[in-house]
C-alpha positions in Angstrom: 0.0 0.0 0.0 3.1 2.2 0.0 2.2 5.2 -2.2 -1.1 3.5 -3.3 -2.9 6.8 -4.1 0.0 8.1 -6.2 0.4 4.8 -8.0 -3.3 4.4 -8.6 -3.6 7.9 -10.1 -0.5 7.4 -12.3 -1.8 4.0 -13.5 -5.3 5.2 -14.2 -3.9 8.2 -16.1 -1.6 6.0 -18.2 -4.0 3.2 -19.0 -5.4 5.2 -21.9 -2.0 6.0 -23.2 0.5 3.9 -25.2 2.5 2.9 -22.2 1.6 2.2 -18.5 4.8 1.6 -16.5 4.6 -1.6 -14.5 6.7 0.0 -11.8 3.8 2.4 -11.0 1.1 -0.2 -10.9 -0.7 -0.4 -7.5 -0.8 -4.2 -7.9 1.9 -6.8 -8.5 2.5 -8.4 -11.9 0.6 -11.6 -12.7 2.5 -14.7 -11.9 3.9 -17.0 -14.6 5.1 -15.9 -18.0 3.2 -14.9 -21.1 2.3 -18.0 -23.0 2.2 -18.5 -26.8 0.9 -21.3 -28.9 1.0 -22.1 -32.6 4.2 -22.4 -34.6 7.4 -20.2 -34.4 6.3 -18.8 -37.8 2.8 -18.0 -36.6 2.6 -17.6 -32.8 -0.7 -16.8 -31.1 -1.6 -16.0 -27.5 -2.2 -19.4 -25.8 -5.8 -20.0 -24.8 -4.6 -20.8 -21.3 -2.7 -17.5 -21.0 -5.8 -15.8 -19.6 -5.8 -18.2 -16.6 -2.8 -16.3 -15.0 -5.1 -13.2 -14.7 -8.0 -15.1 -13.1 -6.8 -14.6 -9.4 -6.7 -10.9 -10.0 -10.2 -10.9 -11.7 -11.5 -13.0 -8.7 -10.0 -10.4 -6.3 -11.7 -7.5 -8.3 -15.0 -9.3 -8.2 -14.7 -9.9 -4.4 -14.4 -6.2 -3.6 -17.7 -4.7 -2.5 -18.1 -2.0 -5.1 -20.2 0.3 -3.0 -17.7 0.2 -0.2 -14.8 0.7 -2.6 -16.5 3.8 -4.1 -17.4 5.1 -0.7 -13.8 4.8 0.3 -12.7 6.5 -2.9 -15.2 9.3 -2.2 -13.9 9.7 1.4 -10.3 9.8 0.2 -10.9 11.8 -3.0 -9.0 14.8 -1.8 -5.8 12.6 -1.7 -6.5 11.3 -5.3 -7.1 14.9 -6.5 -4.0 16.2 -4.9 -1.9 13.3 -6.4 -3.4 14.1 -9.8 -2.6 17.7 -9.6 1.0 16.9 -8.4 1.4 14.7 -11.6 0.9 17.8 -13.7 -2.9 18.4 -13.9 -3.6 21.5 -11.8 -7.2 22.7 -12.1 -8.4 19.4 -13.6 -10.4 16.7 -11.8 -9.1 13.2 -11.3 -12.7 11.9 -11.2 -13.3 13.1 -14.7 -10.1 11.3 -15.8 -11.1 8.1 -14.0 -14.5 8.1 -15.7 -13.0 8.9 -19.1 -10.4 6.0 -18.7 -13.2 3.6 -17.7 -15.1 4.6 -20.8 -12.0 4.1 -22.9 -11.3 0.6 -21.4 -14.9 -0.4 -22.0 -14.4 0.3 -25.7 -11.6 -2.3 -26.0 -12.4 -4.9 -28.6 -13.1 -8.3 -27.2 -10.8 -11.1 -28.4 -12.5 -13.1 -31.2 -10.2 -16.1 -31.3 -6.5 -16.9 -31.2 -4.7 -13.6 -31.5 -1.5 -13.6 -33.6 1.6 -12.1 -32.0 5.1 -11.5 -33.0 8.3 -11.6 -31.1 10.1 -8.3 -30.9 13.7 -7.9 -29.9 15.0 -4.7 -28.4 18.5 -3.8 -29.4 20.3 -1.3 -27.2 23.4 0.8 -28.0 25.7 -1.9 -26.8 25.7 -5.5 -28.2 24.3 -8.1 -25.8 24.4 -11.8 -25.5 20.9 -11.7 -23.9 18.8 -9.2 -25.8 15.5 -8.1 -24.3 12.4 -9.5 -26.1 8.6 -9.3 -25.8 5.6 -10.1 -27.9 3.4 -7.6 -29.7 0.1 -8.1 -31.5 0.7 -8.9 -35.1 -2.4 -6.9 -36.1 -1.4 -3.3 -36.3 -4.9 -2.2 -35.2 -4.5 -4.1 -32.0 -0.9 -3.0 -31.4 -2.0 0.7 -31.7 -4.5 0.3 -28.8 -3.7 1.8 -25.5 -1.8 -0.1 -22.8 -5.0 -0.6 -20.8 -7.0 -1.9 -23.8 -4.2 -4.3 -24.7 -4.0 -5.5 -21.1 -7.7 -6.2 -21.2 -7.4 -8.2 -24.4 -4.5 -10.3 -23.0 -6.6 -11.4 -20.0 -8.7 -13.5 -22.4 -12.3 -13.3 -23.4 -13.9 -14.5 -20.2 -11.8 -12.4 -17.9 -12.1 -9.4 -20.2 -15.9 -9.6 -19.9 -15.8 -10.0 -16.2 -13.5 -7.0 -15.7 -15.7 -4.9 -18.0 -18.7 -5.8 -15.9 -17.0 -4.5 -12.8 -15.8 -1.4 -14.6 -19.4 -0.6 -15.6 -20.6 -1.0 -12.0 -17.8 1.3 -10.7 -18.6 3.8 -13.5 -22.3 4.0 -12.7 -21.5 4.7 -9.0 -18.7 7.2 -9.6 -20.3 9.1 -12.4 -23.7 8.9 -10.6 -22.7 11.3 -7.9 -20.7 9.3 -5.4 -18.5 12.3 -4.8 -21.4 14.7 -4.4 -20.1 18.2 -4.5 -16.5 17.2 -3.9 -15.6 16.6 -7.5 
């Protein structure tokens, strides 16, 4: 919980952007490694890959939304202060949160095995162990925001469950949970 408010604000703000630095996430990374299936020439995200996100989804579903929103409303001045400190004076964090939720809800749902490609990062100095990661092979998917891509990687079932929770949070937050505090 160290720096939770600051981390939460930074993560929310970055989810609708190209990158969302993992070091700022208010939660730990998912266990296990990203899994691929298919051939080396045509890799896809493994169908079982979404299972590594299931414990997080179960945690999200276990949180009482009304209590969480009530806590958010009570602590809102801290969230607002952190947002302003991150370079948004005079703007409301709650507006950003609702906009990011709306953005995440627009993420396309996976429609089947998603093709990926292995990308190697080459730095200025030669390395025996270059850094690699997978990107979506479809340029439209790869152009999505960090948050939308993360939702897609959770798999179809988890993505639907997370979106259901986001809709519930949005209704309560946009529906006046903050009253006049905005």
